[in-house]
N, C-alpha and C positions, 0 to 999 in steps of 0.2 A: 429530366434533372441535368442541370448544367455543371460544368467543372467546378465552379465556385462552391456550389452546394455540396458536392462530393468532398472537396478539400475541407470545407468547414465541418462536415460530418466526421471525417477521419480525424481531424484535429480534436474534436470533442471526445471522440472515442479514445484517442491516445491519452488525453488528460484524465479521463475516467479510469483507464487502466493504470496510469501512473499513480493516481490517488489511491487505488486499491492496493497496489504494491507497497506504497508508503505506509498505509494503515497496517498491512500484514507485517511489515518490518518492525513497526513500533510494538505491535502485540508480541512478536517473537522476542524482542528485547526485554519487554516487561516480564514475560514468562521466564526467561533466562535469569534475570535479576532476582525474581521471587524464589527460584530454585536455589540460587546461591545463598540467599538470606535464610531459607529453611534449613539448608545443610549446616549453617553455622550454629543454629540453635541446638541441634542434636549432639 
């Protein structure tokens, strides 16, 4: 394995991790918003 392949693999892994964190953040925001909406109804 040469350095280019390793750099490419690390870049892809970094993008994947970034994507996962973005999705988790969006889900956390949605849950927080839903809880606020539920609290208003009661």
